[in-house]
C-alpha positions in Angstrom: 0.0 -0.1 0.2 2.4 2.7 1.3 4.4 1.5 -2.1 1.1 2.4 -4.4 1.5 5.8 -2.3 4.8 6.6 -3.3 4.4 5.9 -6.6 1.2 8.2 -6.8 2.7 11.0 -5.3 5.6 10.4 -7.9 3.5 11.1 -10.5 1.7 14.0 -9.0 4.7 15.8 -8.4 6.5 14.9 -11.9 2.9 16.3 -13.6 2.8 19.1 -11.6 6.3 20.2 -11.8 7.3 19.2 -15.3 6.9 22.7 -17.1 4.7 22.4 -20.5 5.5 22.5 -23.6 4.2 25.7 -24.5 6.3 27.1 -20.9 9.7 25.4 -22.3 9.1 27.2 -25.4 8.6 30.4 -24.4 11.4 30.0 -21.7 13.5 29.3 -24.9 12.7 32.0 -27.3 13.5 34.4 -23.8 16.4 33.3 -23.3 17.9 33.6 -26.6 16.4 37.1 -28.0 15.4 39.1 -24.6 16.4 42.9 -25.3 18.6 44.4 -23.2 16.3 47.3 -22.4 13.4 45.9 -22.6 12.1 46.6 -18.7 9.1 43.8 -19.2 12.3 41.2 -20.2 11.6 37.7 -18.5 15.4 36.4 -18.7 19.0 38.2 -18.8 19.1 40.5 -22.2 21.2 39.0 -25.2 22.9 41.6 -27.1 22.2 41.7 -31.2 25.9 40.0 -31.6 25.4 37.0 -29.6 22.4 35.9 -31.2 22.1 32.8 -33.4 19.4 34.2 -35.5 18.7 30.7 -37.6 17.8 29.2 -34.4 16.7 32.1 -32.1 14.0 32.7 -35.0 12.6 29.0 -34.3 12.7 29.2 -30.8 10.3 32.4 -30.8 8.2 31.1 -33.8 7.8 27.9 -31.5 7.0 30.3 -28.5 4.6 32.6 -30.5 2.9 29.4 -32.1 2.7 27.8 -28.3 1.3 31.1 -26.7 -0.3 33.4 -28.9 -1.4 36.2 -26.6 2.5 36.1 -25.5 3.0 39.8 -26.8 6.4 39.6 -25.2 7.7 36.9 -27.3 5.9 37.9 -30.4 8.2 40.9 -29.9 11.5 39.4 -29.7 10.4 36.8 -32.7 9.9 40.8 -34.7 13.3 41.6 -33.2 15.5 39.0 -34.6 13.3 38.7 -38.0 14.6 42.6 -37.8 17.9 41.7 -37.4 18.2 39.1 -39.8 17.2 41.2 -42.6 13.0 39.4 -42.9 12.1 43.4 -42.5 8.7 42.6 -43.9 7.6 39.5 -41.1 9.5 41.9 -38.5 7.3 44.8 -39.2 4.2 42.8 -39.5 4.9 41.0 -36.4 6.0 43.8 -34.5 3.0 45.6 -34.9 1.1 42.6 -33.9 3.0 42.6 -30.5 2.6 46.6 -30.1 -1.4 46.4 -30.9 -1.5 43.6 -28.1 0.0 46.5 -25.8 3.8 45.6 -25.0 5.0 48.6 -24.2 8.6 48.5 -25.8 7.2 46.9 -29.1 5.1 49.8 -29.2 8.5 52.0 -29.2 10.0 49.8 -31.4 7.1 50.0 -34.3 7.1 53.7 -33.6 10.4 54.2 -34.1 10.4 52.0 -37.5 7.7 54.3 -38.6 9.9 57.3 -37.9 12.9 55.8 -39.2 11.2 55.0 -42.7 12.0 51.3 -42.1 11.0 49.4 -45.2 7.7 47.4 -45.1 6.5 50.2 -42.6 3.9 53.0 -42.6 4.6 56.3 -43.3 2.1 57.6 -41.4 4.2 60.0 -38.1 1.0 60.7 -37.0 0.6 56.7 -35.5 4.6 57.1 -34.5 2.7 59.7 -32.0 0.5 57.4 -31.2 2.2 54.3 -30.5 5.2 56.5 -29.0 2.5 57.9 -26.3 0.7 54.3 -25.7 4.3 53.3 -24.6 5.0 56.2 -22.5 2.1 55.4 -20.8 3.1 51.8 -20.1 6.5 53.0 -18.9 8.5 52.5 -21.8 11.6 55.4 -20.2 12.6 55.6 -24.0 9.1 56.4 -25.1 8.8 59.6 -23.1 12.1 61.0 -24.0 11.1 60.4 -27.5 8.1 61.6 -27.8 8.6 64.8 -25.8 11.6 65.6 -27.9 9.6 65.3 -31.3 6.9 67.3 -29.7 9.1 70.1 -28.8 10.5 69.5 -33.1 7.5 70.0 -34.6 7.7 66.4 -35.5 3.8 65.8 -34.7 2.2 69.1 -36.0 -0.9 68.5 -37.3 -1.7 65.3 -35.7 -4.7 65.1 -33.7 -5.0 64.7 -30.0 -1.6 65.7 -29.4 -0.3 65.8 -25.6 -0.9 69.3 -23.9 2.5 71.2 -22.4 1.0 69.8 -18.4 1.3 66.0 -20.0 4.9 66.3 -21.7 6.1 68.3 -18.5 4.2 65.3 -16.3 6.2 63.1 -19.5 9.9 64.4 -18.4 9.2 64.5 -14.6 8.6 60.7 -15.1 11.6 60.1 -16.6 14.4 62.2 -14.5 12.9 60.0 -11.8 13.7 57.0 -13.2 16.7 58.1 -15.4 19.7 55.8 -14.8 22.4 58.0 -16.1 24.5 61.7 -16.7 23.3 62.0 -20.0 19.9 60.3 -19.5 19.4 63.6 -17.1 21.0 65.7 -19.1 19.0 64.9 -22.1 15.9 65.6 -20.5 17.3 68.6 -18.1 17.6 69.9 -21.7 14.2 68.9 -23.2 12.9 70.4 -19.5 14.6 73.8 -20.5 13.2 73.9 -23.9 9.8 72.8 -22.9 9.8 76.0 -20.3 10.3 78.5 -23.2 8.1 76.5 -25.9 5.3 77.3 -23.5 6.5 81.2 -23.0 7.4 81.8 -26.7 7.1 85.6 -26.1 9.4 85.8 -22.7 11.7 83.2 -24.7 12.0 85.4 -27.7 12.7 89.0 -26.1 15.5 87.3 -23.9 17.1 85.8 -26.8 16.4 88.5 -29.7 20.4 89.6 -30.0 22.0 86.7 -28.2 21.8 82.6 -29.0 20.6 81.4 -25.2 22.7 81.4 -22.5 25.3 83.9 -24.4 25.7 87.4 -24.4 28.0 89.7 -25.8 29.6 91.5 -23.3 30.3 88.0 -21.4 32.4 86.5 -25.1 35.3 87.2 -26.9 35.0 86.5 -30.6 37.6 85.8 -33.5 37.8 89.1 -35.9 35.8 88.2 -39.1 33.2 86.4 -36.8 29.7 86.2 -38.0 28.1 87.6 -35.5 24.9 87.9 -36.9 25.0 83.9 -37.7 25.4 83.7 -33.5 21.5 84.2 -33.0 19.5 80.9 -31.8 22.8 78.7 -32.6 22.1 75.1 -31.2 23.7 74.4 -27.4 25.6 71.5 -26.8 27.3 69.6 -23.8 30.0 67.0 -24.5 30.9 64.2 -22.4 29.2 62.0 -20.3 29.6 62.7 -16.7 30.0 66.3 -15.7 33.9 65.9 -14.9 34.0 64.8 -18.5 32.1 68.1 -19.9 34.4 70.0 -17.9 37.6 68.1 -19.2 36.9 68.0 -22.6 35.8 71.9 -22.7 39.5 72.6 -21.2 41.0 70.1 -24.3 38.7 72.5 -26.6 40.1 75.9 -25.4 43.7 74.7 -25.4 43.5 73.5 -28.9 43.9 69.9 -28.2 40.7 68.7 -29.3 38.9 69.6 -32.4 36.9 66.8 -33.8 34.0 65.6 -32.2 31.4 62.2 -32.8 28.3 62.1 -32.7 25.2 59.6 -33.9 22.8 60.5 -36.6 20.0 58.2 -34.5 20.4 61.0 -31.8 18.8 63.8 -34.0 16.8 61.8 -36.6 15.2 63.9 -38.7 15.2 67.2 -37.2 17.4 69.4 -39.5 17.9 71.9 -36.5 19.9 69.8 -34.4 22.0 68.1 -37.4 25.7 69.7 -37.9 26.6 71.4 -41.2 29.6 72.9 -42.2 30.3 76.4 -41.3 27.3 75.9 -38.4 27.8 77.4 -35.1 26.7 76.0 -31.8 27.2 76.7 -28.1 29.3 74.8 -26.2 27.5 74.7 -22.1 29.7 73.6 -18.9 28.0 71.2 -16.9 26.4 73.2 -14.9 24.9 74.8 -18.7 27.1 77.8 -18.7 28.1 79.0 -22.2 32.2 78.5 -22.5 32.7 78.7 -26.2 31.1 79.0 -29.9 32.2 76.7 -32.3 32.2 76.6 -36.0 32.2 73.7 -37.6 34.3 73.2 -40.1 34.1 69.5 -41.8 31.4 66.7 -41.4 31.1 63.3 -42.6 28.9 60.1 -41.4 30.8 57.0 -41.4 30.5 53.3 -39.9 32.1 53.1 -36.5 34.4 50.6 -38.0 35.0 52.9 -40.5 36.9 55.7 -38.7 40.8 55.9 -38.8 43.3 56.8 -37.2 44.0 60.4 -39.4 40.4 60.7 -37.6 41.3 60.4 -34.0 45.0 62.1 -34.0 42.1 65.1 -33.5 41.5 64.0 -30.3 42.8 65.1 -26.9 46.0 63.5 -26.3 44.8 60.3 -24.4 42.1 59.0 -26.9 44.3 59.6 -30.0 45.1 56.1 -31.1 42.4 54.3 -32.8 42.2 51.6 -30.2 41.4 54.2 -27.1 38.9 56.3 -29.3 37.1 53.1 -30.1 36.9 51.8 -26.6 35.7 55.1 -25.5 33.4 55.9 -27.8 31.7 52.5 -27.4 30.8 53.3 -23.7 29.5 57.0 -24.6 27.1 55.4 -27.8 26.3 53.3 -25.4 25.2 55.8 -22.5 24.3 57.9 -25.7 21.3 55.6 -27.2 20.1 54.1 -24.4 17.5 56.7 -23.8 16.5 55.9 -27.1 16.4 52.2 -26.8 19.5 51.3 -29.1 22.7 50.8 -28.4 26.5 50.6 -30.0 27.0 48.5 -33.2 30.0 48.4 -35.2 28.5 49.2 -38.2 26.7 52.0 -36.8 27.0 55.5 -38.5 28.5 58.0 -36.6 29.1 61.7 -37.9 32.2 62.9 -37.4 32.7 67.0 -36.9 35.6 68.9 -36.7 35.5 72.9 -35.3 37.0 75.7 -34.1 36.6 78.0 -31.3 35.3 81.2 -32.5 34.0 82.6 -29.5 35.5 82.1 -25.6 33.7 83.2 -22.5 35.5 86.6 -21.3 
């Protein structure tokens, strides 16, 4: 009798503790394709370069078939399909995950539209709708991107746009959730821009004759500088910590550093943020105070892995070797792009901008 009881108990334990086929399929997709910056992932994140695409696509297809209403694995399938170049399937699958309410998929699908990905819709108002849902669902990148695009006028003409107060609330929540210096810096700059947009008349009066944060009496400019062109120039801060920001300013003012690198992914389709030859920018220190005006002398965009030692020699002393440049900028771009839900890649586009100092704070 006792042996019968033990046999029944063992059978019951096996039946209740063994994962179902669906659970196993979902777990494998999670293990192979979880995105590192997805706040709702169920397993440790896997970087793009570490994914075995054919095997992972099959695993996530099994997971979607086993649990059609699991929009996390549907998003992960879309992710690996996109990496594999299967754009049409990736876009359709991403939209299905987004329509299912998965915040990360809503952000990425909106980004597909914004970036003009093959097979994606072309209506920017869809980006507005999906990013707004994603932000409401807790996606930090969507909060920041939604406000940024709103301030840049990218959603102009779309119905039912967020109010100034709603944008301020999004930034407040984003500030509370910021994880690093660069993210906080971006949010602070957007908050300042939003405040100016809320009071355009006062802002215009305050900056009618000088760029933001600059007064002619506070700067000494090179002879021949087109002072009239300095009205309304873009502001910029370099570095990903306050200490690095001020260190880079010192190198620039000493003439050691005459180049900087950024990613077109950061300014997207916004022409006001895109560097151009003979354009000016106001260099801010870690406290947001203007320290110099830079004139861009040359701009080129190349893949990260095509930057040469000829380019890196214009950096400061410690970054002049190409190996040092790549190491520093891999970490830097990961921090820069995190608020947008993106990360460094060896073939990512990098904009190299040569410049000269034309005005200095007195």
